[in-house]
N, C-alpha and C positions, 0 to 999 in steps of 0.2 A: 738476633733472629737468624736462623739458618735458612738457606734456599734463596733463589732469586725472586725479587719482588717486581710487580707490574702496575702500571697505571692504565685506566680506561680512557680512550680518546674518542670523542664524537666529532665527525667531520662537519656537522652543521647542515647536512642535507638528508632527506628521506630516501629510502630505497626506490628503485625504478618501479613505477606502477602504483605508488602510494601517494596520498594527498597529505600535505604538511599539517593541516589542521587535525586530521584524524590521528596521525602519528603523535602529535603533541598531546592529544587527550589521553591516549594510552600510556605515553611516556611519563606524563605527570603522575599517574597513579602508580607506576612502577617505581619511580624515583622519590615519590612522596614530596613533590614540590608543587607550588602554585601553577595553574595552567598557563598563565602569562609567562612565567619563567621558562616553562617547557617550550613555548612557542619561540622564545628568544634563542633557544638552543638550535633551532632549525632555520635560521636566517642566513646560512652560508658561512658563518664564522666558526672555525674549529674551537672546541672547548675540551677541558680535561677534568675528570673526576679526581679531586685531590685526596685520594686515599689509596695507599699502596696495598696490594693484595698478592697472595701467592698465585702461582700459575693456574692451578685448578680452579680456584675461586674466581680469578679474573676471566678465564674462558667461560665459566658458567654464567656470570653476569653479562658478559659480552653477548652471549647467545640470547639472553632475555631481551636486551635492548634491540638486537637485530629482529627478533620476533615481533617487536612493536612497530617495525618498519623504518628504523633509523640506522644510518651507517655508523658503525662503531668498530674499533680495533684496539689492541692492547700494545703498550709500549713498555719495555723493561726499564727499570731504574738505572741511572748512570752509577758508576762505581762510587762516586763521591756522595750521591744520594743514598746509596745502600748502606754506607758506613753510619749515616745518621739514624738508621732505622734498626740498629742492632738490639736496642732494648725492646722488651715485649710491648706489643700494640694491643690495646684493649678492643680496637675495632674488629679484630678477627672473631671475637666472641659475640658481637652484636649481630642482629638480623641483617640480611643483605640490603644495602643501599639505604640505610637509615641516616638521615641528617647528613647527606653528602655535600661537600663543598665543591663548587664548579669554578674553574679558572679558565679564562680565555687563553688559547695558545697563540703565540706570535705567528704572523703571516710567514709562509714559507713551507717547504716540504718537511714533513715529520717522518723521521726514519722509524719504521716498524719492522725490525728483523724478527719475524715469527717463524718458527720451524714449520716444515710442510705438514708435520703431524697435527699441529694446532689448527692450521687452515682447514684440514679435512674434518676435524672435530667441529669447527665453526660452521662449515657448510652443512653438515649432517644435523646439528642441533637447530640451525636456523629454519630448515624446512619442517622439522617436527613442531616448532613453536609457531610457525606462520598461521596454520589453520586454527590453533587454539586462540591466538590473539584476535582473530576475526570474530569468533563467536563469543569471546568474553568481553569484547568492547561493547559499550553502550550503543544501541542503534540510534541513528539520526532521527530526530523527531520530524514527523511528517504531518502537515496540516491538511485535513480532509474537510472539504466543504461539501456537504450533501444537501442538495436542494430538496426542501420538504414538499412532497406532492400536495397539490391543492385539489380538493374534491369538487367535482362539478355538480351543480344542482340544476336539475331540469324540471320545470314545472309541468303540470298537466296541460296538454294542448288546449289552447283557447277555444278551438272549435268545438270541443266536447261540451263546454259550459254554454257556449252560445247556442249550439243546436238544441241542446236539451231545453234551454229556456224558451227557444222559439217554438219547438214542437209542443212543449207543455202548454204554451199559451194557445196554440192552435187546437189542442185536444178538446177544448170547450167550444162547441159549435153553437152559435146563436141561432135561435129559431127565427125564421123569416117573419116579417110582420104580416099579420093577417090582412088579406085583401078584402076590400069591401065586397060583400056578396051582392052580385048583380043578378037579379032574377032573370037569368036567360038559360037556355038549354045548351048543354055542353055538346061539342061535336065529337064524333067517334075518334077522329085523329088525335085530338088533344088528350083525350083520356088514355090512349095507348102510349104516348110519349112520356107521361109523368112517371110511371114505374121505372123506365130505363134511366131517367135522370137521377132518381133516388139510388139505384144500384151503383151507378158510376161514382156518385159522391161518396158512398160508403166504402167502395174499393180504394179511393184516393185517401180517405181518412185512415184506413187500416195500414196503407203503405207508409204514411207519415209516422204513425205510432210505432210501427216495426223499426223504421230507421232510427228514431230517437232512442228506443230501447237498446238497439245494437251499439250505438255510440256510447251510451252510459255504461254498458257492460264492458266494452273494450277499454274504456278509461279506467275502470276499477281494476282490470287485470294488469294494466301497465303500472299502476301505482306502486306495488311492492318492488318491482324491478328498479324503479327510480330511487327508492330508499336504499337498496343494496349498493347502487353505484355511488351514492353520496356518503358511504361509510367513512368517517374521518380516520386519518393516520395518527396514531398516538406518538407522543414525544419519546416514549421508551423504544418504539420500533425504529425511529430515526437514529437515536443514540446507539442502539445495537448495531445497525448497519454501518455507522461511522466507525465504531470500535473494531469491527471485523475488517473493514477496509484498511485501517491503520496497521493492524497486525499483519495483514497480507503484504503491505508495502514494506514493512520491516523485514519480513522473510525474503522478499524479492531483492532488497539491497544486500542482504547476507549472501544470497546465491550469486549475485553479480560479483561480489568480492571473491567468492570461491572459484568462479570462472577464471579470473585473472591469476589466482594462485595456481590453479591446475595448469594453465598455459605456461607459467614460469617453471613449475616443477616437472611436469610430464610432457608438455607440448613442444612442438618444433617452432617456437616463435609465437608472436601474438596474432594468431589466426583463429577467429571465432568458428570457422567451418569445421575444425577438428574436434570441437567440444561436443560431447553428448551428455545428457543429464544422468543416464545410467552409469556411464564410466566415471563421471566426476563424483557421483555419490559413493561408488565402490572405492576409488583411489583415495579420496579424502575422508572416508568413513563418516559421511554426513548422516544424521538420523533421518528416518523416513518422514517424521513429522515436519522437519525443516524443508522437505521437498514439496509440501502441500500448502495451499492457501488456507485462510482462516475457516473456510467452509469445508475443508477436508478433501478438496480436489487437487490433483497434481498440477503444479505450475509448469507452464510451457517455456520452451527456449527456441529462439529464432535468430540465426546469424544473418547479418546484412552488411556484407563487405567488411569494412574495418570496425563495424559496430555490431552489437548484439542486443536482443530484447528479451526480458523476462515477462511472461504473459499470465494473466488470470482472467477467467470468464466472469468473475464477480458473483453476486448472490444468486442469480438465476441459472448459473452453470452453462450458459450458451454465449459464444462469441458473436460479436457484431451488434451488441446492444450498448446503451449509454452507460451501463455500470461496469464495463470492461476496464481492467487495470493493466497498464503497460509501462514498463521501466526500460528505457533505452540507455545504454552505456557504451563508451568507446573501449575498444580492446586495450589500447595503450593510452594512459592518461598523461 
């Protein structure tokens, strides 16, 4: 085989700002190996992909591994090893990184004499792949517990029933017992007082009847309002609210990763104060839908010293309520 051949060497550590478990997940899909084996590659021990490649192919695959968030470099074959690979290798015709064999590298410094040209290509391709790796990786599952609201039931005031019963009982006035007629002559004073007493009793009876009728009517008017307040919340409404909250949190985690990528690529260090949502969307070419929550409203950004928060007003669209969503992350992990 003509031309110089190279190996791919992994340092066993993720890039700065990346978590090892997230890098292991994307690296397992790229190398087509079990997730546990990918996690073993990120425990600090160097390892080597035992398959010699030409320079162009080695640089291409190295950039893919760096885009996943793992430290990687290429090492040229020694002259003695190159003589053993003169015969044609069928691996060059297979897809990239299929059934790769990984071998641990002995402790000590590994010499990687790569030309300045290859380092510039590595740096350029790494930044182009970083943003793609973020949005192609599976989002972390988020458990959302939504408390199902309980409808309050309010009965009709007891006073309405009691008063109506009381006044209804009093609406029937018993006739006074007939006095024994004494054959005596009535005085003019007693005859004048009797009509006044009858009129006063009639006025009191009318007042009692009017009060009972008003209480009955007011109780009937309030009954429909009580039924409206007691409307139950369906299970479908609860599941819909939980699903929209989960989608919103996944988008918030994606934007949090984009903030760190922007600070690495365009910022002057890990300073959350220099990040704006508009500039980050423009520089990283983020789709407008990824900048909104599941209800279609723009997500907010709030820097707080060495930390930053991604905010959503929730289903009601107003901050300061119990359904607000907030994701706080450190600028440098």
